[in-house]
MOPAC internal coordinates of N, CA, C and O (Angstrom, degrees):
PM7 1SCF
backbone

  N    0.0000 0     0.00 0     0.00 0    0    0    0
  C    1.4488 1     0.00 0     0.00 0    1    0    0
  C    1.5253 1   110.27 1     0.00 0    2    1    0
  O    1.2310 1   120.74 1   130.12 1    3    2    1
  N    1.3171 1   116.20 1   -49.88 1    3    2    1
  C    1.4728 1   118.68 1  -177.31 1    5    3    2
  C    1.5221 1   111.07 1   -64.46 1    6    5    3
  O    1.2310 1   120.10 1   148.32 1    7    6    5
  N    1.3354 1   117.42 1   -31.68 1    7    6    5
  C    1.4641 1   120.63 1   177.46 1    9    7    6
  C    1.5242 1   110.54 1   -64.57 1   10    9    7
  O    1.2310 1   120.68 1   137.18 1   11   10    9
  N    1.3535 1   116.30 1   -42.82 1   11   10    9
  C    1.4547 1   120.51 1   179.13 1   13   11   10
  C    1.5274 1   110.26 1   -65.44 1   14   13   11
  O    1.2310 1   120.19 1   137.74 1   15   14   13
  N    1.3260 1   117.24 1   -42.26 1   15   14   13
  C    1.4643 1   120.67 1   179.37 1   17   15   14
  C    1.5292 1   110.74 1   -62.80 1   18   17   15
  O    1.2310 1   120.65 1   139.55 1   19   18   17
  N    1.3094 1   116.37 1   -40.45 1   19   18   17
  C    1.4721 1   119.22 1   177.70 1   21   19   18
  C    1.5201 1   111.36 1   -66.93 1   22   21   19
  O    1.2310 1   120.62 1   138.80 1   23   22   21
  N    1.3454 1   116.43 1   -41.20 1   23   22   21
  C    1.4709 1   120.57 1  -178.89 1   25   23   22
  C    1.5247 1   111.03 1   -64.62 1   26   25   23
  O    1.2310 1   120.62 1   143.26 1   27   26   25
  N    1.3229 1   116.41 1   -36.74 1   27   26   25
  C    1.4679 1   120.49 1  -179.28 1   29   27   26
  C    1.5223 1   113.06 1   -93.96 1   30   29   27
  O    1.2310 1   120.81 1  -179.63 1   31   30   29
  N    1.3148 1   116.05 1     0.37 1   31   30   29
  C    1.4643 1   121.64 1   179.41 1   33   31   30
  C    1.5365 1   111.24 1    59.66 1   34   33   31
  O    1.2310 1   121.11 1  -129.16 1   35   34   33
  N    1.3503 1   115.48 1    50.84 1   35   34   33
  C    1.4654 1   122.03 1  -179.27 1   37   35   34
  C    1.5243 1   109.88 1  -120.99 1   38   37   35
  O    1.2310 1   121.23 1   -24.13 1   39   38   37
  N    1.3463 1   115.25 1   155.87 1   39   38   37
  C    1.4586 1   120.69 1   172.48 1   41   39   38
  C    1.5256 1   109.09 1   -82.53 1   42   41   39
  O    1.2310 1   120.29 1   -36.19 1   43   42   41
  N    1.3215 1   117.05 1   143.81 1   43   42   41
  C    1.4598 1   120.46 1   177.49 1   45   43   42
  C    1.5287 1   110.27 1   -63.18 1   46   45   43
  O    1.2310 1   120.74 1   140.74 1   47   46   45
  N    1.3115 1   116.19 1   -39.26 1   47   46   45
  C    1.4707 1   119.08 1  -179.00 1   49   47   46
  C    1.5194 1   111.06 1   -64.34 1   50   49   47
  O    1.2310 1   120.31 1   143.93 1   51   50   49
  N    1.3215 1   117.01 1   -36.07 1   51   50   49
  C    1.4698 1   120.88 1   177.35 1   53   51   50
  C    1.5156 1   111.67 1   -65.01 1   54   53   51
  O    1.2310 1   120.68 1   140.82 1   55   54   53
  N    1.3252 1   116.30 1   -39.18 1   55   54   53
  C    1.4652 1   120.80 1   178.29 1   57   55   54
  C    1.5206 1   110.79 1   -63.62 1   58   57   55
  O    1.2310 1   120.24 1   133.49 1   59   58   57
  N    1.3269 1   117.14 1   -46.51 1   59   58   57
  C    1.4583 1   119.89 1  -178.96 1   61   59   58
  C    1.5292 1   111.81 1   -69.45 1   62   61   59
  O    1.2310 1   120.46 1   148.52 1   63   62   61
  N    1.3331 1   116.73 1   -31.48 1   63   62   61
  C    1.4675 1   119.60 1   174.90 1   65   63   62
  C    1.5296 1   109.75 1   -65.50 1   66   65   63
  O    1.2310 1   120.75 1   140.96 1   67   66   65
  N    1.3330 1   116.17 1   -39.04 1   67   66   65
  C    1.4615 1   120.60 1   178.48 1   69   67   66
  C    1.5259 1   110.43 1   -64.81 1   70   69   67
  O    1.2310 1   120.23 1   141.24 1   71   70   69
  N    1.3339 1   117.17 1   -38.76 1   71   70   69
  C    1.4646 1   120.89 1   178.74 1   73   71   70
  C    1.5245 1   111.88 1   -62.80 1   74   73   71
  O    1.2310 1   120.04 1   139.92 1   75   74   73
  N    1.3325 1   117.53 1   -40.08 1   75   74   73
  C    1.4658 1   121.62 1  -176.85 1   77   75   74
  C    1.5311 1   113.17 1   -81.63 1   78   77   75
  O    1.2310 1   120.65 1   163.52 1   79   78   77
  N    1.3094 1   116.36 1   -16.48 1   79   78   77
  C    1.4658 1   120.16 1  -176.47 1   81   79   78
  C    1.5256 1   110.85 1   -65.16 1   82   81   79
  O    1.2310 1   120.72 1   -41.72 1   83   82   81
  N    1.3339 1   116.23 1   138.28 1   83   82   81
  C    1.4588 1   121.13 1   177.49 1   85   83   82
  C    1.5255 1   109.74 1   -76.58 1   86   85   83
  O    1.2310 1   121.03 1   -17.38 1   87   86   85
  N    1.3335 1   115.63 1   162.62 1   87   86   85
  C    1.4601 1   119.91 1   176.63 1   89   87   86
  C    1.5197 1   110.25 1   -64.26 1   90   89   87
  O    1.2310 1   120.92 1   -28.48 1   91   90   89
  N    1.3103 1   115.84 1   151.52 1   91   90   89
  C    1.4589 1   120.43 1   177.78 1   93   91   90
  C    1.5322 1   109.29 1   -69.11 1   94   93   91
  O    1.2310 1   120.70 1   -14.46 1   95   94   93
  N    1.3098 1   116.27 1   165.54 1   95   94   93
  C    1.4593 1   121.71 1   178.99 1   97   95   94
  C    1.5253 1   110.08 1   -60.59 1   98   97   95
  O    1.2310 1   120.93 1   140.26 1   99   98   97
  N    1.3355 1   115.83 1   -39.74 1   99   98   97
  C    1.4652 1   120.92 1   179.38 1  101   99   98
  C    1.5371 1   110.86 1   -62.87 1  102  101   99
  O    1.2310 1   120.33 1   137.41 1  103  102  101
  N    1.3175 1   116.97 1   -42.59 1  103  102  101
  C    1.4605 1   120.70 1   179.42 1  105  103  102
  C    1.5293 1   110.74 1   -65.16 1  106  105  103
  O    1.2310 1   120.16 1   141.75 1  107  106  105
  N    1.3250 1   117.30 1   -38.25 1  107  106  105
  C    1.4631 1   121.12 1   177.65 1  109  107  106
  C    1.5301 1   110.15 1   -65.33 1  110  109  107
  O    1.2310 1   120.44 1   136.90 1  111  110  109
  N    1.3421 1   116.77 1   -43.10 1  111  110  109
  C    1.4755 1   120.65 1   178.27 1  113  111  110
  C    1.5250 1   110.20 1   -63.23 1  114  113  111
  O    1.2310 1   120.41 1   139.12 1  115  114  113
  N    1.3263 1   116.82 1   -40.88 1  115  114  113
  C    1.4647 1   120.21 1   179.54 1  117  115  114
  C    1.5274 1   111.13 1   -62.68 1  118  117  115
  O    1.2310 1   120.28 1   142.20 1  119  118  117
  N    1.3247 1   117.07 1   -37.80 1  119  118  117
  C    1.4542 1   120.09 1   178.98 1  121  119  118
  C    1.5379 1   110.28 1   -64.01 1  122  121  119
  O    1.2310 1   120.36 1   137.49 1  123  122  121
  N    1.3340 1   116.92 1   -42.51 1  123  122  121
  C    1.4773 1   120.95 1   178.22 1  125  123  122
  C    1.5256 1   109.61 1   -65.45 1  126  125  123
  O    1.2310 1   120.47 1   136.11 1  127  126  125
  N    1.3384 1   116.70 1   -43.89 1  127  126  125
  C    1.4627 1   120.49 1   179.85 1  129  127  126
  C    1.5236 1   111.34 1   -62.78 1  130  129  127
  O    1.2310 1   120.42 1   140.46 1  131  130  129
  N    1.3277 1   116.79 1   -39.54 1  131  130  129
  C    1.4713 1   120.23 1   179.65 1  133  131  130
  C    1.5277 1   110.78 1   -61.40 1  134  133  131
  O    1.2310 1   120.47 1   138.05 1  135  134  133
  N    1.3275 1   116.70 1   -41.95 1  135  134  133
  C    1.4765 1   119.35 1   178.04 1  137  135  134
  C    1.5252 1   110.30 1   -62.97 1  138  137  135
  O    1.2310 1   120.50 1   137.75 1  139  138  137
  N    1.3336 1   116.65 1   -42.25 1  139  138  137
  C    1.4628 1   120.69 1   179.26 1  141  139  138
  C    1.5313 1   110.75 1   -64.84 1  142  141  139
  O    1.2310 1   120.48 1   137.16 1  143  142  141
  N    1.3239 1   116.68 1   -42.84 1  143  142  141
  C    1.4678 1   120.89 1  -178.83 1  145  143  142
  C    1.5237 1   110.24 1   -62.11 1  146  145  143
  O    1.2310 1   120.17 1   135.07 1  147  146  145
  N    1.3201 1   117.27 1   -44.93 1  147  146  145
  C    1.4672 1   120.83 1   179.52 1  149  147  146
  C    1.5224 1   110.09 1   -63.17 1  150  149  147
  O    1.2310 1   120.08 1   138.32 1  151  150  149
  N    1.3252 1   117.44 1   -41.68 1  151  150  149
  C    1.4739 1   120.87 1   179.44 1  153  151  150
  C    1.5264 1   110.78 1   -62.47 1  154  153  151
  O    1.2310 1   120.18 1   132.61 1  155  154  153
  N    1.3303 1   117.26 1   -47.39 1  155  154  153
  C    1.4707 1   121.41 1   179.97 1  157  155  154
  C    1.5208 1   109.97 1   -62.66 1  158  157  155
  O    1.2310 1   120.63 1   137.00 1  159  158  157
  N    1.3318 1   116.40 1   -43.00 1  159  158  157
  C    1.4595 1   121.37 1  -178.34 1  161  159  158
  C    1.5212 1   110.97 1   -62.72 1  162  161  159
  O    1.2310 1   120.16 1   136.47 1  163  162  161
  N    1.3223 1   117.29 1   -43.53 1  163  162  161
  C    1.4663 1   120.44 1   179.95 1  165  163  162
  C    1.5195 1   111.44 1   -70.89 1  166  165  163
  O    1.2310 1   120.07 1   144.76 1  167  166  165
  N    1.3351 1   117.48 1   -35.24 1  167  166  165
  C    1.4644 1   120.93 1   177.94 1  169  167  166
  C    1.5260 1   110.54 1   -64.12 1  170  169  167
  O    1.2310 1   120.57 1   145.45 1  171  170  169
  N    1.3372 1   116.52 1   -34.55 1  171  170  169
  C    1.4638 1   120.45 1  -179.72 1  173  171  170
  C    1.5220 1   112.14 1   -82.82 1  174  173  171
  O    1.2310 1   120.07 1  -174.53 1  175  174  173
  N    1.3223 1   117.47 1     5.47 1  175  174  173
  C    1.4702 1   122.75 1  -177.03 1  177  175  174
  C    1.5237 1   111.17 1    56.77 1  178  177  175
  O    1.2310 1   121.57 1  -136.51 1  179  178  177
  N    1.3262 1   114.60 1    43.49 1  179  178  177
  C    1.4774 1   123.49 1   174.18 1  181  179  178
  C    1.5202 1   113.01 1    63.49 1  182  181  179
  O    1.2310 1   120.11 1  -150.75 1  183  182  181
  N    1.3458 1   117.40 1    29.25 1  183  182  181
  C    1.4611 1   119.77 1   179.60 1  185  183  182
  C    1.5198 1   112.80 1  -105.51 1  186  185  183
  O    1.2310 1   119.48 1   159.91 1  187  186  185
  N    1.3225 1   118.59 1   -20.09 1  187  186  185
  C    1.4641 1   120.63 1  -177.69 1  189  187  186
  C    1.5242 1   110.24 1   -80.67 1  190  189  187
  O    1.2310 1   121.18 1   -47.03 1  191  190  189
  N    1.3295 1   115.34 1   132.97 1  191  190  189
  C    1.4477 1   121.62 1   172.36 1  193  191  190
  C    1.5157 1   109.65 1   -98.20 1  194  193  191
  O    1.2310 1   120.74 1    11.89 1  195  194  193
  N    1.3199 1   116.18 1  -168.11 1  195  194  193
  C    1.4604 1   119.90 1  -175.25 1  197  195  194
  C    1.5383 1   114.08 1   -63.47 1  198  197  195
  O    1.2310 1   118.41 1   143.15 1  199  198  197
  N    1.3532 1   120.64 1   -36.85 1  199  198  197
  C    1.4694 1   117.76 1   179.20 1  201  199  198
  C    1.5290 1   113.32 1   -62.01 1  202  201  199
  O    1.2310 1   120.53 1   136.47 1  203  202  201
  N    1.3290 1   116.59 1   -43.53 1  203  202  201
  C    1.4665 1   119.57 1  -179.06 1  205  203  202
  C    1.5217 1   111.21 1   -71.74 1  206  205  203
  O    1.2310 1   120.34 1   138.59 1  207  206  205
  N    1.3196 1   116.95 1   -41.41 1  207  206  205
  C    1.4698 1   119.60 1   178.87 1  209  207  206
  C    1.5196 1   109.33 1   -63.26 1  210  209  207
  O    1.2310 1   120.18 1   140.06 1  211  210  209
  N    1.3169 1   117.25 1   -39.94 1  211  210  209
  C    1.4695 1   121.21 1   176.89 1  213  211  210
  C    1.5250 1   110.32 1   -60.05 1  214  213  211
  O    1.2310 1   120.48 1   135.57 1  215  214  213
  N    1.3437 1   116.69 1   -44.43 1  215  214  213
  C    1.4668 1   120.59 1  -179.93 1  217  215  214
  C    1.5268 1   111.41 1   -62.91 1  218  217  215
  O    1.2310 1   120.24 1   138.75 1  219  218  217
  N    1.3212 1   117.14 1   -41.25 1  219  218  217
  C    1.4727 1   120.58 1   179.44 1  221  219  218
  C    1.5218 1   110.48 1   -66.17 1  222  221  219
  O    1.2310 1   120.66 1   137.68 1  223  222  221
  N    1.3336 1   116.34 1   -42.32 1  223  222  221
  C    1.4708 1   119.42 1   177.88 1  225  223  222
  C    1.5235 1   111.04 1   -61.22 1  226  225  223
  O    1.2310 1   120.29 1   137.84 1  227  226  225
  N    1.3275 1   117.04 1   -42.16 1  227  226  225
  C    1.4732 1   120.39 1   178.41 1  229  227  226
  C    1.5285 1   110.42 1   -63.79 1  230  229  227
  O    1.2310 1   120.72 1   140.69 1  231  230  229
  N    1.3363 1   116.23 1   -39.31 1  231  230  229
  C    1.4668 1   120.02 1   178.64 1  233  231  230
  C    1.5298 1   111.10 1   -66.26 1  234  233  231
  O    1.2310 1   120.21 1   150.17 1  235  234  233
  N    1.3198 1   117.21 1   -29.83 1  235  234  233
  C    1.4695 1   121.24 1   177.95 1  237  235  234
  C    1.5226 1   112.08 1   -81.39 1  238  237  235
  O    1.2310 1   120.23 1   177.40 1  239  238  237
  N    1.3178 1   117.16 1    -2.60 1  239  238  237
  C    1.4591 1   119.89 1   174.81 1  241  239  238
  C    1.5145 1   115.65 1    99.60 1  242  241  239
  O    1.2310 1   119.71 1  -172.38 1  243  242  241
  N    1.3037 1   118.17 1     7.62 1  243  242  241
  C    1.4690 1   120.78 1   178.20 1  245  243  242
  C    1.5244 1   109.28 1   -84.29 1  246  245  243
  O    1.2310 1   121.09 1   -45.93 1  247  246  245
  N    1.3145 1   115.52 1   134.07 1  247  246  245
  C    1.4628 1   120.95 1   176.27 1  249  247  246
  C    1.5289 1   106.48 1   -94.83 1  250  249  247
  O    1.2310 1   121.17 1   -84.22 1  251  250  249
  N    1.3195 1   115.38 1    95.78 1  251  250  249
  C    1.4611 1   120.43 1  -173.62 1  253  251  250
  C    1.5258 1   108.58 1  -143.23 1  254  253  251
  O    1.2310 1   120.72 1   -35.33 1  255  254  253
  N    1.3256 1   116.23 1   144.67 1  255  254  253
  C    1.4512 1   121.51 1   177.88 1  257  255  254
  C    1.5186 1   111.20 1   -89.69 1  258  257  255
  O    1.2310 1   120.91 1   -21.79 1  259  258  257
  N    1.3238 1   115.86 1   158.21 1  259  258  257
  C    1.4610 1   119.79 1  -177.21 1  261  259  258
  C    1.5258 1   111.54 1   -67.25 1  262  261  259
  O    1.2310 1   119.95 1   142.93 1  263  262  261
  N    1.3184 1   117.69 1   -37.07 1  263  262  261
  C    1.4665 1   119.59 1   179.96 1  265  263  262
  C    1.5295 1   111.56 1   -64.06 1  266  265  263
  O    1.2310 1   120.65 1   146.74 1  267  266  265
  N    1.3153 1   116.36 1   -33.26 1  267  266  265
  C    1.4667 1   119.63 1   176.66 1  269  267  266
  C    1.5204 1   110.22 1   -66.96 1  270  269  267
  O    1.2310 1   120.70 1   139.66 1  271  270  269
  N    1.3297 1   116.27 1   -40.34 1  271  270  269
  C    1.4676 1   120.56 1   177.35 1  273  271  270
  C    1.5267 1   109.41 1   -63.17 1  274  273  271
  O    1.2310 1   120.50 1   137.59 1  275  274  273
  N    1.3313 1   116.66 1   -42.41 1  275  274  273
  C    1.4697 1   120.80 1   178.24 1  277  275  274
  C    1.5245 1   110.12 1   -59.45 1  278  277  275
  O    1.2310 1   120.13 1   133.64 1  279  278  277
  N    1.3219 1   117.35 1   -46.36 1  279  278  277
  C    1.4599 1   121.98 1  -178.72 1  281  279  278
  C    1.5275 1   111.31 1   -63.06 1  282  281  279
  O    1.2310 1   120.68 1   134.92 1  283  282  281
  N    1.3420 1   116.30 1   -45.08 1  283  282  281
  C    1.4622 1   119.57 1  -179.56 1  285  283  282
  C    1.5301 1   111.51 1   -65.89 1  286  285  283
  O    1.2310 1   120.38 1   141.11 1  287  286  285
  N    1.3254 1   116.88 1   -38.89 1  287  286  285
  C    1.4641 1   120.00 1   177.39 1  289  287  286
  C    1.5269 1   110.23 1   -63.91 1  290  289  287
  O    1.2310 1   120.77 1   140.42 1  291  290  289
  N    1.3183 1   116.14 1   -39.58 1  291  290  289
  C    1.4599 1   119.93 1   178.32 1  293  291  290
  C    1.5220 1   110.73 1   -64.97 1  294  293  291
  O    1.2310 1   120.43 1   137.96 1  295  294  293
  N    1.3443 1   116.78 1   -42.04 1  295  294  293
  C    1.4683 1   120.54 1   177.67 1  297  295  294
  C    1.5237 1   111.93 1   -63.05 1  298  297  295
  O    1.2310 1   120.71 1   145.75 1  299  298  297
  N    1.3410 1   116.24 1   -34.25 1  299  298  297
  C    1.4623 1   121.08 1   179.64 1  301  299  298
  C    1.5269 1   112.58 1   -81.46 1  302  301  299
  O    1.2310 1   120.54 1   169.00 1  303  302  301
  N    1.3220 1   116.56 1   -11.00 1  303  302  301
  C    1.4642 1   120.41 1  -178.63 1  305  303  302
  C    1.5092 1   112.62 1    74.49 1  306  305  303
  O    1.2310 1   120.61 1  -147.84 1  307  306  305
  N    1.3439 1   116.44 1    32.16 1  307  306  305
  C    1.4661 1   121.63 1  -177.21 1  309  307  306
  C    1.5226 1   109.04 1  -102.69 1  310  309  307
  O    1.2310 1   120.92 1   -50.82 1  311  310  309
  N    1.3399 1   115.84 1   129.18 1  311  310  309
  C    1.4632 1   122.25 1   174.08 1  313  311  310
  C    1.5159 1   108.53 1  -137.49 1  314  313  311
  O    1.2310 1   120.68 1   -40.98 1  315  314  313
  N    1.3179 1   116.30 1   139.02 1  315  314  313
  C    1.4561 1   120.18 1   179.07 1  317  315  314
  C    1.5202 1   109.89 1   -72.60 1  318  317  315
  O    1.2310 1   121.11 1   -32.98 1  319  318  317
  N    1.3208 1   115.48 1   147.02 1  319  318  317
  C    1.4613 1   119.81 1   174.20 1  321  319  318
  C    1.5151 1   107.92 1   -75.52 1  322  321  319
  O    1.2310 1   120.35 1   -47.66 1  323  322  321
  N    1.3137 1   116.93 1   132.34 1  323  322  321
  C    1.4526 1   121.87 1  -178.62 1  325  323  322
  C    1.5141 1   108.52 1   -91.42 1  326  325  323
  O    1.2310 1   121.11 1   -49.72 1  327  326  325
  N    1.3288 1   115.48 1   130.28 1  327  326  325
  C    1.4452 1   120.57 1   179.46 1  329  327  326
  C    1.5259 1   108.91 1   -74.11 1  330  329  327
  O    1.2310 1   120.63 1   -41.33 1  331  330  329
  N    1.3279 1   116.40 1   138.67 1  331  330  329
  C    1.4536 1   119.93 1   178.70 1  333  331  330
  C    1.5210 1   110.35 1   -67.79 1  334  333  331
  O    1.2310 1   121.22 1   -35.74 1  335  334  333
  N    1.3087 1   115.27 1   144.26 1  335  334  333
  C    1.4587 1   119.81 1   177.63 1  337  335  334
  C    1.5250 1   109.30 1   -75.81 1  338  337  335
  O    1.2310 1   121.03 1   -30.39 1  339  338  337
  N    1.3197 1   115.63 1   149.61 1  339  338  337
  C    1.4591 1   121.19 1   177.53 1  341  339  338
  C    1.5207 1   108.86 1   -73.21 1  342  341  339
  O    1.2310 1   120.80 1   -48.79 1  343  342  341
  N    1.3178 1   116.07 1   131.21 1  343  342  341
  C    1.4536 1   120.32 1   178.68 1  345  343  342
  C    1.5151 1   108.58 1  -117.92 1  346  345  343
  O    1.2310 1   120.84 1   -55.52 1  347  346  345
  N    1.3228 1   115.99 1   124.48 1  347  346  345
  C    1.4551 1   120.70 1   178.64 1  349  347  346
  C    1.5174 1   108.90 1   -73.71 1  350  349  347
  O    1.2310 1   120.46 1   -51.43 1  351  350  349
  N    1.3211 1   116.73 1   128.57 1  351  350  349
  C    1.4583 1   120.35 1  -178.91 1  353  351  350
  C    1.5231 1   112.35 1  -112.14 1  354  353  351
  O    1.2310 1   119.60 1   175.75 1  355  354  353
  N    1.3175 1   118.37 1    -4.25 1  355  354  353
  C    1.4545 1   121.86 1  -178.44 1  357  355  354
  C    1.5257 1   109.40 1  -122.39 1  358  357  355
  O    1.2310 1   120.82 1   -47.66 1  359  358  357
  N    1.3168 1   116.05 1   132.34 1  359  358  357
  C    1.4599 1   121.67 1   176.88 1  361  359  358
  C    1.5180 1   107.98 1  -108.01 1  362  361  359
  O    1.2310 1   120.06 1   -81.93 1  363  362  361
  N    1.3225 1   117.49 1    98.07 1  363  362  361
  C    1.4593 1   121.32 1  -177.56 1  365  363  362
  C    1.5176 1   112.13 1   -79.42 1  366  365  363
  O    1.2310 1   119.96 1   167.78 1  367  366  365
  N    1.3087 1   117.68 1   -12.22 1  367  366  365
  C    1.4613 1   121.74 1  -177.36 1  369  367  366
  C    1.5281 1   112.30 1   -97.68 1  370  369  367
  O    1.2310 1   119.80 1  -160.36 1  371  370  369
  N    1.3357 1   117.99 1    19.64 1  371  370  369
  C    1.4727 1   119.77 1  -177.66 1  373  371  370
  C    1.5233 1   110.98 1   -69.84 1  374  373  371
  O    1.2310 1   120.83 1   -15.13 1  375  374  373
  N    1.3253 1   116.01 1   164.87 1  375  374  373
  C    1.4619 1   122.03 1  -178.96 1  377  375  374
  C    1.5363 1   111.69 1  -110.52 1  378  377  375
  O    1.2310 1   119.87 1  -162.84 1  379  378  377
  N    1.3100 1   117.84 1    17.16 1  379  378  377
  C    1.4519 1   121.42 1   179.95 1  381  379  378
  C    1.5260 1   109.78 1   -80.28 1  382  381  379
  O    1.2310 1   120.02 1   -24.81 1  383  382  381
  N    1.3442 1   117.57 1   155.19 1  383  382  381
  C    1.4719 1   118.89 1   179.63 1  385  383  382
  C    1.5307 1   111.28 1   -67.41 1  386  385  383
  O    1.2310 1   121.27 1   -35.06 1  387  386  385
  N    1.3147 1   115.17 1   144.94 1  387  386  385
  C    1.4610 1   121.72 1  -179.62 1  389  387  386
  C    1.5208 1   107.76 1  -111.18 1  390  389  387
  O    1.2310 1   119.82 1   -49.31 1  391  390  389
  N    1.3285 1   117.95 1   130.69 1  391  390  389
  C    1.4614 1   122.43 1  -179.41 1  393  391  390
  C    1.5237 1   110.14 1   -66.86 1  394  393  391
  O    1.2310 1   121.49 1   -34.64 1  395  394  393
  N    1.3152 1   114.75 1   145.36 1  395  394  393
  C    1.4673 1   119.72 1   178.87 1  397  395  394
  C    1.5177 1   110.47 1   -68.61 1  398  397  395
  O    1.2310 1   120.93 1   -30.19 1  399  398  397
  N    1.3305 1   115.82 1   149.81 1  399  398  397
  C    1.4524 1   122.14 1   177.38 1  401  399  398
  C    1.5237 1   107.50 1   -87.88 1  402  401  399
  O    1.2310 1   120.97 1   -92.64 1  403  402  401
  N    1.3070 1   115.74 1    87.36 1  403  402  401
  C    1.4619 1   121.01 1  -173.87 1  405  403  402
  C    1.5242 1   111.31 1   -70.43 1  406  405  403
  O    1.2310 1   119.48 1   140.65 1  407  406  405
  N    1.3159 1   118.60 1   -39.35 1  407  406  405
  C    1.4639 1   121.07 1  -176.72 1  409  407  406
  C    1.5179 1   112.93 1   -75.95 1  410  409  407
  O    1.2310 1   119.70 1   149.67 1  411  410  409
  N    1.3135 1   118.18 1   -30.33 1  411  410  409
  C    1.4675 1   122.65 1  -177.04 1  413  411  410
  C    1.5225 1   110.66 1    50.93 1  414  413  411
  O    1.2310 1   120.72 1  -139.14 1  415  414  413
  N    1.3387 1   116.22 1    40.86 1  415  414  413
  C    1.4563 1   125.01 1   177.79 1  417  415  414
  C    1.5391 1   113.09 1    64.49 1  418  417  415
  O    1.2310 1   119.94 1  -159.84 1  419  418  417
  N    1.3122 1   117.71 1    20.16 1  419  418  417
  C    1.4647 1   122.43 1   173.44 1  421  419  418
  C    1.5238 1   107.05 1   -98.62 1  422  421  419
  O    1.2310 1   120.75 1   -89.62 1  423  422  421
  N    1.3398 1   116.18 1    90.38 1  423  422  421
  C    1.4481 1   120.73 1  -171.81 1  425  423  422
  C    1.5288 1   113.61 1   -86.32 1  426  425  423
  O    1.2310 1   120.03 1   169.05 1  427  426  425
  N    1.2971 1   117.55 1   -10.95 1  427  426  425
  C    1.4614 1   120.13 1   179.32 1  429  427  426
  C    1.5289 1   108.96 1   -94.63 1  430  429  427
  O    1.2310 1   121.35 1   -46.77 1  431  430  429
  N    1.3063 1   115.02 1   133.23 1  431  430  429
  C    1.4728 1   120.15 1  -179.12 1  433  431  430
  C    1.5269 1   109.57 1  -120.10 1  434  433  431
  O    1.2310 1   121.33 1   -13.59 1  435  434  433
  N    1.3107 1   115.05 1   166.41 1  435  434  433
  C    1.4671 1   119.38 1  -179.42 1  437  435  434
  C    1.5261 1   111.93 1   -85.10 1  438  437  435
  O    1.2310 1   119.60 1   157.87 1  439  438  437
  N    1.3384 1   118.38 1   -22.13 1  439  438  437
  C    1.4550 1   122.23 1  -179.66 1  441  439  438
  C    1.5239 1   109.67 1  -132.05 1  442  441  439
  O    1.2310 1   119.65 1   -26.03 1  443  442  441
  N    1.3345 1   118.28 1   153.97 1  443  442  441
  C    1.4608 1   120.24 1   175.99 1  445  443  442
  C    1.5387 1   110.94 1   -70.41 1  446  445  443
  O    1.2310 1   120.92 1   -24.28 1  447  446  445
  N    1.3078 1   115.85 1   155.72 1  447  446  445
  C    1.4659 1   124.40 1   177.93 1  449  447  446
  C    1.5278 1   113.51 1    62.14 1  450  449  447
  O    1.2310 1   119.51 1  -150.24 1  451  450  449
  N    1.2999 1   118.53 1    29.76 1  451  450  449
  C    1.4603 1   121.31 1   177.33 1  453  451  450
  C    1.5313 1   110.92 1   -97.25 1  454  453  451
  O    1.2310 1   120.80 1   150.41 1  455  454  453
  N    1.3347 1   116.08 1   -29.59 1  455  454  453
  C    1.4684 1   119.30 1  -179.67 1  457  455  454
  C    1.5266 1   109.10 1  -142.13 1  458  457  455
  O    1.2310 1   121.55 1   -49.40 1  459  458  457
  N    1.3117 1   114.64 1   130.60 1  459  458  457
  C    1.4562 1   120.56 1   177.69 1  461  459  458
  C    1.5146 1   107.28 1  -115.23 1  462  461  459
  O    1.2310 1   121.48 1   -41.76 1  463  462  461
  N    1.2934 1   114.77 1   138.24 1  463  462  461
  C    1.4723 1   119.08 1   178.97 1  465  463  462
  C    1.5219 1   108.82 1  -126.95 1  466  465  463
  O    1.2310 1   121.68 1   -21.85 1  467  466  465
  N    1.3273 1   114.39 1   158.15 1  467  466  465
  C    1.4660 1   120.53 1   178.00 1  469  467  466
  C    1.5132 1   108.45 1  -148.40 1  470  469  467
  O    1.2310 1   121.13 1   -24.79 1  471  470  469
  N    1.3158 1   115.44 1   155.21 1  471  470  469
  C    1.4578 1   121.49 1   177.14 1  473  471  470
  C    1.5174 1   107.88 1  -114.51 1  474  473  471
  O    1.2310 1   120.54 1   -62.59 1  475  474  473
  N    1.3166 1   116.56 1   117.41 1  475  474  473
  C    1.4709 1   119.60 1  -175.95 1  477  475  474
  C    1.5180 1   112.81 1   -89.31 1  478  477  475
  O    1.2310 1   120.41 1   179.89 1  479  478  477
  N    1.3416 1   116.82 1    -0.11 1  479  478  477
  C    1.4620 1   117.42 1   178.93 1  481  479  478
  C    1.4956 1   108.58 1   -75.12 1  482  481  479
  O    1.2310 1   120.10 1   180.00 1  483  482  481

């Protein structure tokens, strides 16, 4: 201990006073907010980001800024899952030729091997 105090140029009494000192009011509030943030995040099944969590905290009566919520979420390692964007896979407006509907949904035939069908899904 005394070696560390000498290396850092500190008084031993100052070090022990720092050890006994309680957390600041801000640190206590952050601890409460962190518990609330984790609870909200888990309740949302990891979908809420900082704007929604901030709104829920405000609705619960906490006076907190969004940047503080962002910082606390970052410290906790919490990130919302991003929903995938919808991607269109079919182009109905194409100009390619379309095959005629020969069967017209009449799947029963009078002879075998007259009509073959397939499902491309």
